[in-house]
TORVEX-741058 format. One record per residue: residue number from 1; residue in three letters; y, x, z of N, C-alpha, C in turn. Coordinates in steps of 0.001 Angstrom, whole numbers. Example, Ala and Ser with C-alpha at 12.3 -4.5 7.8 and 13.67 -1.06 7.14 Angstrom:
// TORVEX-741058
{1,"ala",{-5690,13190,7800},{-4500,12300,7800},{-3300,13200,7800}},
{2,"ser",{-2250,12850,7080},{-1060,13670,7140},{30,12900,7870}},
END
This chain:
// TORVEX-741058
{1,"met",{3595,8391,-21739},{3523,9107,-20469},{2078,9515,-20204}},
{2,"lys",{1890,10714,-19674},{555,11243,-19372},{230,10952,-17900}},
{3,"ile",{-792,10135,-17685},{-1158,9698,-16345},{-2530,10248,-15980}},
{4,"ala",{-2620,10882,-14805},{-3908,11299,-14261},{-4356,10267,-13234}},
{5,"leu",{-5622,9905,-13281},{-6192,8967,-12312},{-6997,9744,-11285}},
{6,"ile",{-6643,9599,-10023},{-7382,10228,-8923},{-8072,9102,-8159}},
{7,"gly",{-9376,9003,-8345},{-10143,7869,-7856},{-10450,6941,-9025}},
{8,"tyr",{-11722,6730,-9268},{-12114,5955,-10443},{-13107,4857,-10055}},
{9,"gly",{-12737,4146,-8977},{-13503,2973,-8581},{-13009,1758,-9337}},
{10,"lys",{-13199,598,-8748},{-12800,-641,-9422},{-11302,-670,-9712}},
{11,"met",{-10500,-245,-8744},{-9057,-241,-8962},{-8659,780,-10016}},
{12,"gly",{-9248,1956,-9959},{-8929,2984,-10941},{-9221,2537,-12361}},
{13,"lys",{-10303,1827,-12542},{-10667,1351,-13886},{-9682,293,-14388}},
{14,"val",{-9237,-592,-13491},{-8243,-1597,-13895},{-6916,-916,-14236}},
{15,"ile",{-6518,60,-13435},{-5287,817,-13703},{-5380,1508,-15064}},
{16,"glu",{-6517,2095,-15358},{-6704,2757,-16642},{-6458,1788,-17802}},
{17,"gly",{-7050,605,-17721},{-6879,-380,-18790},{-5436,-785,-18983}},
{18,"ile",{-4726,-1023,-17883},{-3326,-1429,-17969},{-2463,-298,-18525}},
{19,"ala",{-2714,927,-18069},{-1942,2076,-18557},{-2103,2238,-20065}},
{20,"leu",{-3313,2099,-20547},{-3550,2217,-21990},{-2888,1068,-22743}},
{21,"glu",{-2948,-134,-22197},{-2298,-1293,-22819},{-796,-1078,-22963}},
{22,"arg",{-215,-356,-22003},{1232,-144,-21994},{1644,1129,-22741}},
{23,"gly",{694,1721,-23480},{1012,2832,-24358},{938,4211,-23755}},
{24,"his",{367,4333,-22556},{256,5632,-21917},{-1073,6294,-22274}},
{25,"thr",{-1153,7602,-22016},{-2404,8325,-22202},{-2946,8747,-20837}},
{26,"ile",{-4257,8850,-20736},{-4892,9294,-19494},{-5196,10778,-19637}},
{27,"ser",{-4491,11595,-18857},{-4626,13049,-18981},{-5863,13567,-18260}},
{28,"ala",{-6299,12855,-17220},{-7488,13282,-16473},{-7980,12115,-15628}},
{29,"ile",{-9272,12111,-15381},{-9880,11167,-14443},{-10631,12004,-13412}},
{30,"ile",{-10148,11961,-12166},{-10724,12745,-11084},{-11455,11810,-10132}},
{31,"asp",{-12721,12084,-9870},{-13490,11290,-8930},{-14359,12234,-8103}},
{32,"val",{-15251,11675,-7301},{-16045,12485,-6369},{-16812,13588,-7096}},
{33,"gln",{-17413,13254,-8225},{-18287,14201,-8898},{-17538,15360,-9569}},
{34,"asn",{-16233,15230,-9788},{-15480,16327,-10415},{-14183,16603,-9666}},
{35,"ser",{-14238,16505,-8350},{-13028,16644,-7529},{-12353,18005,-7704}},
{36,"asp",{-13120,19033,-8069},{-12525,20365,-8272},{-11533,20385,-9439}},
{37,"asp",{-11658,19424,-10352},{-10747,19368,-11499},{-9316,19032,-11089}},
{38,"leu",{-9173,18583,-9858},{-7826,18280,-9350},{-6933,19515,-9411}},
{39,"glu",{-7537,20682,-9251},{-6780,21940,-9282},{-6160,22198,-10658}},
{40,"lys",{-6685,21550,-11689},{-6210,21787,-13055},{-4960,20966,-13402}},
{41,"leu",{-4614,19992,-12560},{-3447,19160,-12858},{-2160,19941,-12624}},
{42,"asn",{-1216,19798,-13543},{85,20436,-13389},{1148,19605,-14099}},
{43,"lys",{2386,20031,-13981},{3494,19255,-14545},{3477,19240,-16071}},
{44,"glu",{2785,20174,-16663},{2724,20219,-18124},{1726,19207,-18682}},
{45,"asn",{585,19055,-18003},{-426,18138,-18547},{-413,16745,-17918}},
{46,"thr",{419,16565,-16892},{453,15274,-16195},{1882,14917,-15798}},
{47,"asp",{2362,13774,-16263},{3682,13296,-15849},{3622,12679,-14452}},
{48,"val",{2621,11838,-14228},{2440,11174,-12940},{942,11020,-12680}},
{49,"ala",{524,11272,-11445},{-849,10989,-11018},{-848,9706,-10193}},
{50,"ile",{-1844,8872,-10407},{-2011,7649,-9621},{-3265,7815,-8774}},
{51,"glu",{-3086,7779,-7454},{-4169,8095,-6523},{-4630,6843,-5777}},
{52,"phe",{-5825,6390,-6098},{-6500,5321,-5363},{-7917,5828,-5088}},
{53,"ser",{-8058,6671,-4072},{-9360,7268,-3796},{-10004,6592,-2586}},
{54,"ser",{-10135,7295,-1472},{-10740,6725,-268},{-10023,7290,946}},
{55,"pro",{-10101,6611,2092},{-9389,7105,3276},{-9739,8539,3659}},
{56,"his",{-11000,8928,3511},{-11394,10279,3937},{-11019,11351,2921}},
{57,"ala",{-10770,10963,1660},{-10446,11952,625},{-8956,12021,304}},
{58,"ala",{-8208,11000,666},{-6810,10880,214},{-5951,12070,626}},
{59,"phe",{-6030,12471,1877},{-5130,13534,2351},{-5348,14830,1583}},
{60,"asp",{-6598,15223,1405},{-6877,16459,659},{-6417,16338,-789}},
{61,"asn",{-6671,15190,-1404},{-6237,14968,-2788},{-4721,15096,-2912}},
{62,"leu",{-4024,14439,-2004},{-2565,14443,-2063},{-1991,15815,-1726}},
{63,"ser",{-2629,16524,-812},{-2167,17863,-455},{-2202,18783,-1666}},
{64,"lys",{-3285,18707,-2433},{-3405,19540,-3631},{-2343,19167,-4660}},
{65,"cys",{-2099,17869,-4807},{-1065,17424,-5753},{321,17906,-5330}},
{66,"met",{618,17778,-4046},{1944,18158,-3557},{2159,19662,-3647}},
{67,"ser",{1088,20440,-3452},{1244,21902,-3543},{1634,22329,-4947}},
{68,"gly",{1299,21497,-5935},{1679,21784,-7311},{2949,21091,-7751}},
{69,"gly",{3625,20410,-6817},{4885,19744,-7138},{4731,18570,-8091}},
{70,"leu",{3575,17915,-8072},{3340,16793,-8981},{4061,15528,-8514}},
{71,"arg",{4182,14583,-9422},{4650,13246,-9084},{3412,12383,-8870}},
{72,"val",{3345,11726,-7705},{2137,10974,-7355},{2499,9584,-6849}},
{73,"val",{1792,8605,-7372},{1812,7234,-6859},{513,7049,-6087}},
{74,"ser",{611,6747,-4799},{-583,6623,-3954},{-702,5216,-3385}},
{75,"gly",{-1931,4698,-3418},{-2175,3373,-2851},{-3322,3344,-1868}},
{76,"thr",{-3858,4513,-1514},{-4972,4562,-568},{-4460,4327,846}},
{77,"thr",{-5165,3511,1595},{-4801,3258,2994},{-5814,3937,3910}},
{78,"gly",{-5517,3941,5198},{-6447,4479,6177},{-6291,5961,6472}},
{79,"trp",{-5197,6604,5997},{-4979,8037,6229},{-3559,8325,6709}},
{80,"leu",{-2785,7283,6990},{-1333,7428,7124},{-874,8174,8372}},
{81,"asp",{-1788,8511,9278},{-1397,9342,10412},{-972,10741,9967}},
{82,"lys",{-1317,11107,8709},{-958,12424,8169},{126,12327,7091}},
{83,"arg",{729,11186,6976},{1690,10962,5887},{2872,11936,5943}},
{84,"ser",{3353,12237,7141},{4537,13104,7249},{4272,14480,6657}},
{85,"ala",{3037,14974,6775},{2706,16286,6217},{2778,16261,4696}},
{86,"ile",{2340,15158,4098},{2402,15022,2641},{3863,14954,2189}},
{87,"glu",{4680,14216,2904},{6083,14083,2520},{6820,15424,2652}},
{88,"lys",{6513,16198,3684},{7124,17521,3834},{6729,18441,2684}},
{89,"ala",{5446,18407,2313},{4977,19246,1203},{5610,18809,-111}},
{90,"cys",{5818,17503,-268},{6468,16983,-1471},{7879,17534,-1606}},
{91,"val",{8648,17473,-548},{10026,17955,-573},{10060,19467,-786}},
{92,"ala",{9169,20178,-101},{9158,21641,-186},{8842,22133,-1596}},
{93,"asn",{8008,21374,-2317},{7587,21798,-3653},{8273,21021,-4778}},
{94,"lys",{9326,20251,-4399},{10129,19511,-5369},{9279,18574,-6238}},
{95,"gly",{8358,17913,-5572},{7547,16901,-6245},{8131,15522,-6025}},
{96,"ala",{7326,14502,-6270},{7734,13125,-6021},{6533,12373,-5459}},
{97,"phe",{6768,11608,-4412},{5688,10865,-3751},{6121,9421,-3574}},
{98,"phe",{5342,8521,-4149},{5604,7081,-4061},{4405,6458,-3358}},
{99,"tyr",{4672,5855,-2180},{3566,5232,-1449},{3866,3764,-1180}},
{100,"ala",{2832,2940,-1310},{2911,1548,-904},{1549,1118,-387}},
{101,"ser",{1541,310,646},{278,-236,1134},{-239,-1302,183}},
{102,"asn",{664,-1831,-640},{274,-2856,-1610},{1269,-2817,-2768}},
{103,"tyr",{762,-2728,-3995},{1630,-2594,-5166},{1908,-3914,-5873}},
{104,"ser",{1384,-4990,-5361},{1682,-6295,-5945},{3157,-6635,-5750}},
{105,"ile",{3818,-7024,-6822},{5227,-7435,-6719},{5347,-8626,-5770}},
{106,"gly",{4417,-9577,-5910},{4442,-10759,-5054},{4278,-10434,-3582}},
{107,"val",{3386,-9505,-3275},{3192,-9118,-1877},{4452,-8485,-1315}},
{108,"asn",{5141,-7679,-2105},{6348,-7035,-1597},{7491,-8026,-1392}},
{109,"ile",{7525,-9084,-2186},{8446,-10185,-1899},{8013,-10879,-604}},
{110,"phe",{6700,-11030,-427},{6141,-11613,792},{6530,-10793,2024}},
{111,"phe",{6528,-9453,1893},{6977,-8600,2999},{8403,-8954,3421}},
{112,"gln",{9280,-9180,2435},{10666,-9515,2750},{10773,-10881,3414}},
{113,"leu",{9999,-11847,2918},{9970,-13177,3543},{9481,-13079,4987}},
{114,"asn",{8473,-12244,5216},{7921,-12055,6553},{8986,-11523,7520}},
{115,"lys",{9753,-10532,7064},{10808,-9976,7915},{11881,-11013,8217}},
{116,"gln",{12276,-11775,7193},{13310,-12775,7387},{12841,-13877,8334}},
{117,"leu",{11579,-14307,8177},{11049,-15329,9077},{10976,-14804,10504}},
{118,"ala",{10600,-13545,10676},{10542,-12958,12016},{11918,-12966,12683}},
{119,"lys",{12962,-12669,11897},{14327,-12726,12436},{14677,-14144,12885}},
{120,"leu",{14341,-15122,12054},{14652,-16513,12376},{13887,-17006,13607}},
{121,"met",{12657,-16507,13772},{11811,-16967,14872},{12050,-16205,16166}},
{122,"asn",{12752,-15079,16104},{12937,-14232,17282},{13506,-14990,18491}},
{123,"pro",{14478,-15889,18322},{14989,-16606,19499},{14021,-17656,20042}},
{124,"his",{12957,-17932,19322},{12069,-19046,19676},{10711,-18497,20118}},
{125,"gln",{10707,-17921,21321},{9520,-17221,21793},{8403,-18160,22245}},
{126,"gln",{8646,-19485,22177},{7560,-20417,22496},{6488,-20436,21412}},
{127,"tyr",{6793,-19837,20253},{5820,-19772,19160},{4939,-18532,19296}},
{128,"glu",{3637,-18728,19235},{2699,-17617,19183},{2568,-17139,17739}},
{129,"ile",{2402,-15843,17576},{2281,-15260,16236},{815,-14930,15966}},
{130,"asn",{382,-15240,14754},{-993,-14949,14364},{-1004,-14416,12931}},
{131,"ser",{-1685,-13294,12709},{-1804,-12705,11383},{-3276,-12646,10988}},
{132,"leu",{-3577,-13149,9797},{-4951,-13151,9288},{-5002,-12466,7933}},
{133,"glu",{-5970,-11568,7759},{-6179,-10942,6445},{-7653,-11038,6070}},
{134,"ile",{-7912,-11396,4809},{-9271,-11538,4296},{-9408,-10682,3046}},
{135,"his",{-10446,-9845,3015},{-10710,-8998,1856},{-12203,-8971,1549}},
{136,"his",{-12521,-8466,371},{-13904,-8307,-59},{-14669,-7392,894}},
{137,"asn",{-15990,-7545,906},{-16801,-6825,1887},{-17024,-5356,1558}},
{138,"glu",{-16402,-4837,495},{-16480,-3410,192},{-15255,-2650,707}},
{139,"lys",{-14267,-3369,1225},{-13058,-2697,1727},{-13403,-1928,2999}},
{140,"leu",{-13038,-636,3026},{-13490,250,4089},{-12648,166,5354}},
{141,"asp",{-11325,-5,5216},{-10461,59,6388},{-10152,-1337,6930}},
{142,"ser",{-9931,-1392,8235},{-9574,-2645,8898},{-8747,-2304,10137}},
{143,"pro",{-7571,-2894,10322},{-6948,-3870,9418},{-6460,-3213,8133}},
{144,"ser",{-6185,-4015,7153},{-5703,-3492,5873},{-4304,-2907,6030}},
{145,"gly",{-3956,-2036,5098},{-2606,-1481,5110},{-1548,-2549,4957}},
{146,"thr",{-1845,-3560,4161},{-906,-4671,3972},{-699,-5427,5274}},
{147,"ala",{-1787,-5677,6009},{-1679,-6376,7289},{-861,-5563,8287}},
{148,"ile",{-1034,-4244,8270},{-248,-3391,9162},{1226,-3456,8793}},
{149,"thr",{1532,-3411,7497},{2930,-3507,7052},{3545,-4825,7504}},
{150,"leu",{2800,-5903,7392},{3301,-7204,7852},{3556,-7191,9357}},
{151,"ala",{2637,-6627,10121},{2819,-6549,11572},{4043,-5710,11923}},
{152,"glu",{4229,-4606,11214},{5394,-3751,11463},{6684,-4498,11146}},
{153,"gly",{6679,-5327,10109},{7857,-6125,9772},{8209,-7115,10858}},
{154,"ile",{7181,-7663,11505},{7417,-8581,12630},{7961,-7818,13833}},
{155,"ile",{7333,-6676,14140},{7747,-5888,15303},{9202,-5439,15179}},
{156,"glu",{9616,-5069,13979},{10995,-4629,13753},{12009,-5722,14062}},
{157,"asn",{11571,-6976,14002},{12510,-8098,14089},{12205,-9063,15227}},
{158,"asn",{11338,-8635,16153},{11002,-9475,17298},{11173,-8658,18574}},
{159,"asp",{12062,-9125,19451},{12392,-8374,20661},{11232,-8255,21635}},
{160,"gln",{10220,-9119,21514},{9124,-9149,22471},{7881,-8382,22010}},
{161,"lys",{7889,-7914,20753},{6698,-7255,20206},{6985,-5785,19910}},
{162,"asp",{6058,-4911,20308},{6247,-3487,20025},{4984,-2805,19504}},
{163,"ser",{3912,-3569,19284},{2674,-2994,18749},{1802,-4118,18197}},
{164,"phe",{703,-3726,17557},{-239,-4729,17073},{-1637,-4397,17581}},
{165,"val",{-2515,-5383,17543},{-3894,-5199,17963},{-4797,-5885,16947}},
{166,"asn",{-5947,-5277,16671},{-6880,-5809,15683},{-8149,-6316,16372}},
{167,"gln",{-8518,-7538,16014},{-9778,-8133,16490},{-9859,-8191,18010}},
{168,"ala",{-8747,-8542,18671},{-8733,-8638,20126},{-7642,-9613,20557}},
{169,"ile",{-7857,-10233,21694},{-6844,-11128,22251},{-5598,-10296,22568}},
{170,"pro",{-4437,-10694,22059},{-3247,-9850,22236},{-2602,-9986,23610}},
{171,"lys",{-1958,-8909,24030},{-1046,-8980,25162},{270,-9571,24665}},
{172,"thr",{1161,-9890,25571},{2409,-10564,25179},{3264,-9691,24266}},
{173,"asn",{3093,-8378,24326},{3903,-7471,23499},{3229,-7123,22173}},
{174,"glu",{2078,-7717,21869},{1295,-7333,20704},{1234,-8436,19649}},
{175,"val",{1244,-8014,18390},{994,-8914,17265},{-497,-8847,16940}},
{176,"pro",{-1213,-9959,16995},{-2643,-9911,16686},{-2903,-9939,15179}},
{177,"ile",{-3810,-9082,14723},{-4274,-9102,13341},{-5763,-9414,13360}},
{178,"trp",{-6139,-10482,12675},{-7546,-10847,12570},{-8015,-10512,11159}},
{179,"ser",{-9111,-9764,11068},{-9610,-9266,9779},{-10976,-9868,9466}},
{180,"ile",{-11112,-10337,8233},{-12382,-10871,7753},{-12760,-10133,6481}},
{181,"arg",{-14011,-9738,6369},{-14536,-9108,5164},{-15663,-9984,4624}},
{182,"glu",{-15432,-10556,3444},{-16441,-11453,2891},{-16349,-11520,1371}},
{183,"gly",{-17481,-11645,722},{-17546,-11893,-708},{-16747,-10925,-1540}},
{184,"lys",{-16024,-11472,-2514},{-15251,-10673,-3463},{-13755,-10984,-3388}},
{185,"val",{-13278,-11391,-2232},{-11883,-11793,-2060},{-10962,-10604,-2338}},
{186,"pro",{-10050,-10692,-3337},{-9145,-9562,-3629},{-8179,-9269,-2497}},
{187,"gly",{-7716,-10307,-1829},{-6785,-10106,-722},{-6004,-11366,-405}},
{188,"thr",{-6121,-11841,829},{-5365,-13002,1299},{-4742,-12647,2637}},
{189,"his",{-3441,-12921,2776},{-2726,-12639,4021},{-1912,-13855,4437}},
{190,"ser",{-1978,-14183,5702},{-1160,-15282,6208},{-561,-14903,7554}},
{191,"ile",{646,-15394,7790},{1344,-15235,9058},{1659,-16633,9572}},
{192,"lys",{1253,-16909,10799},{1506,-18216,11408},{2317,-18063,12690}},
{193,"tyr",{3218,-19008,12884},{3929,-19172,14147},{3506,-20535,14690}},
{194,"ile",{2892,-20541,15872},{2237,-21741,16386},{2844,-22125,17732}},
{195,"ser",{3265,-23383,17848},{3748,-23918,19122},{2931,-25155,19479}},
{196,"asp",{3253,-25764,20610},{2542,-26970,21023},{2824,-28149,20106}},
{197,"val",{3940,-28105,19381},{4335,-29280,18591},{4233,-29093,17089}},
{198,"asp",{4201,-27826,16623},{4087,-27612,15177},{3704,-26170,14884}},
{199,"glu",{3529,-25862,13621},{3275,-24484,13209},{3915,-24228,11856}},
{200,"ile",{4305,-22983,11660},{4924,-22533,10420},{4032,-21435,9850}},
{201,"glu",{3739,-21516,8553},{2858,-20529,7935},{3425,-20057,6597}},
{202,"ile",{3357,-18744,6369},{3597,-18182,5042},{2319,-17464,4615}},
{203,"lys",{2025,-17498,3333},{732,-16996,2859},{858,-16397,1476}},
{204,"his",{143,-15295,1255},{-2,-14728,-85},{-1484,-14605,-400}},
{205,"glu",{-1880,-15080,-1560},{-3274,-15020,-1980},{-3360,-14396,-3366}},
{206,"ala",{-3975,-13231,-3445},{-4154,-12557,-4731},{-5297,-13216,-5499}},
{207,"lys",{-5124,-13372,-6801},{-6164,-13975,-7629},{-7114,-12937,-8220}},
{208,"ser",{-6653,-11683,-8301},{-7477,-10598,-8825},{-6819,-9272,-8451}},
{209,"arg",{-7467,-8178,-8833},{-6892,-6850,-8616},{-5775,-6538,-9610}},
{210,"tyr",{-5633,-7337,-10637},{-4731,-7007,-11733},{-3294,-6814,-11249}},
{211,"gly",{-2821,-7694,-10377},{-1444,-7595,-9888},{-1185,-6302,-9137}},
{212,"phe",{-2175,-5850,-8336},{-2035,-4588,-7620},{-1965,-3422,-8607}},
{213,"ala",{-2880,-3441,-9581},{-2959,-2344,-10544},{-1714,-2285,-11431}},
{214,"leu",{-1251,-3446,-11876},{-44,-3483,-12705},{1145,-2906,-11945}},
{215,"gly",{1282,-3265,-10684},{2376,-2728,-9879},{2320,-1220,-9751}},
{216,"ala",{1105,-659,-9647},{956,789,-9534},{1384,1488,-10820}},
{217,"val",{1044,903,-11961},{1452,1500,-13239},{2966,1388,-13413}},
{218,"ile",{3539,259,-13049},{4998,96,-13117},{5683,1122,-12209}},
{219,"ala",{5100,1370,-11029},{5655,2376,-10116},{5599,3769,-10745}},
{220,"ala",{4500,4072,-11432},{4381,5371,-12104},{5447,5520,-13188}},
{221,"glu",{5683,4457,-13941},{6721,4487,-14976},{8093,4723,-14348}},
{222,"trp",{8335,4087,-13230},{9624,4212,-12534},{9790,5611,-11938}},
{223,"leu",{8682,6196,-11452},{8741,7499,-10771},{8904,8658,-11741}},
{224,"asn",{8494,8480,-12986},{8531,9573,-13955},{9948,10156,-14068}},
{225,"gly",{10056,11470,-13920},{11345,12138,-14000},{12095,12259,-12688}},
{226,"lys",{11544,11707,-11609},{12228,11739,-10308},{11620,12776,-9376}},
{227,"glu",{12385,13127,-8350},{11908,13924,-7225},{12202,13162,-5944}},
{228,"gly",{11380,13393,-4910},{11671,12795,-3619},{10623,11804,-3154}},
{229,"ile",{10964,11057,-2101},{10060,10115,-1442},{10527,8687,-1737}},
{230,"tyr",{9617,7862,-2205},{9994,6509,-2607},{8919,5492,-2208}},
{231,"gly",{9309,4228,-2303},{8388,3126,-2072},{8836,1912,-2857}},
{232,"met",{8167,813,-2629},{8448,-406,-3381},{9847,-948,-3116}},
{233,"asp",{10371,-743,-1911},{11714,-1236,-1602},{12752,-609,-2524}},
{234,"glu",{12610,692,-2779},{13547,1370,-3683},{13373,864,-5115}},
{235,"met",{12139,749,-5549},{11891,333,-6925},{12373,-1093,-7189}},
{236,"leu",{12178,-1967,-6205},{12533,-3379,-6377},{13964,-3690,-5950}},
{237,"gly",{14678,-2676,-5452},{16072,-2889,-5088},{16267,-3603,-3772}},
{238,"phe",{15292,-3512,-2865},{15407,-4179,-1564},{16170,-3357,-544}},
{239,"thr",{16398,-2065,-830},{17130,-1226,108},{18625,-1465,-50}},
{240,"ala",{19345,-1224,1046},{20796,-1448,1026},{21487,-417,155}},
END
């Protein structure tokens, strides 16, 4: 399979190594210094593009890909207020768009556990909810996309919550997300339910970027030959 890399930072380099290990070829590497080369990508020279760029560049990168009807796996966070425009362009140009806030298989299982725990805890409003995410100090966005996905999973399954708040004391209707940026932490997320008598915690701790990158390459393999809008739930069979 011919894979184009859009964004060649630390994650892009790990993705490149895994793709080559799995027998794929890299058709192009697009980064800040050669961003104009994005215009050269097409269905003939690229089966799937994997986009891990930056919050300020993602929308433009994806717009160009969608205008050409490409298949794209995207993992950049911090731009999702414009996601609907990308999905409309994807459908209009018969492309394929696969988005996930986190491509780790383990994290996506964690998302399902989070939703199930929220359902179980919904009748027990004496428990306060607390969400903590820790990432390396080079991560640009806060809260992380993964933390937002976790908060959304709680909100969907808790009658008392309808929004989240970052780095602030929450109102009764809000899920608090506390963000820490330190060292070289790949990513740690925990959800706690705390009462006067006990607490319940679920936690996912990444050991390296490898799990995220491997998931992105697996998603690209799965997306090849498809059209439409997809995510990890479809790939992992979590949808009904």
